[in-house]
C-alpha positions in Angstrom: 88.7 68.6 113.6 92.2 69.8 112.6 93.1 72.3 110.0 93.8 69.7 107.3 91.4 66.9 108.4 88.4 68.1 106.4 90.4 68.5 103.2 92.0 65.1 103.7 88.5 63.5 104.1 87.2 65.3 101.0 90.2 64.2 98.9 89.9 60.6 100.2 86.2 60.6 99.3 87.0 62.0 95.8 89.7 59.3 95.3 87.2 56.6 96.2 85.2 57.6 93.1 88.2 58.8 91.0 91.2 56.7 92.1 93.4 58.0 89.3 92.8 61.7 90.0 96.4 62.9 90.0 95.5 66.4 91.4 93.7 64.9 94.4 96.7 62.5 95.0 99.1 65.5 95.0 97.0 67.5 97.4 96.4 64.5 99.7 100.2 63.8 99.6 100.9 67.3 100.7 98.5 67.0 103.6 100.0 63.7 104.7 103.5 65.2 104.5 102.5 68.3 106.6 100.9 66.0 109.2 104.0 63.9 109.3 102.2 60.8 107.9 105.2 59.9 105.8 104.2 56.3 104.9 100.8 57.5 103.6 102.6 60.3 101.7 104.9 57.8 100.0 101.9 55.5 99.1 100.1 58.4 97.4 103.3 59.5 95.6 104.0 55.9 94.4 100.5 55.6 93.1 100.8 59.0 91.3 104.1 57.9 89.7 102.4 54.7 88.5 99.8 56.8 86.7 102.2 59.5 85.6 105.8 58.1 85.7 107.4 61.3 84.3 105.7 63.7 86.8 108.7 65.8 87.9 106.9 67.2 91.0 106.0 63.7 92.2 109.6 62.4 91.6 111.1 65.3 93.7 108.5 65.0 96.4 109.1 61.2 96.6 112.9 61.8 97.1 112.1 64.4 99.8 109.8 62.2 101.8 112.0 59.1 101.5 115.0 61.2 102.6 
């Protein structure tokens, strides 16, 4: 199991019970980005922005991932 795999699994499990947990979405996005899973990263960021449309961090990260 890779360095981020366990954290990713834990965050995914948490999001199954708390789908609007913005902190878990941010951390999972960061893991996806570091593992070059950009589509998954974008999906988490878009969900985060639906929950918190004015989240400055999410807006900046979304622009970074989309290029």
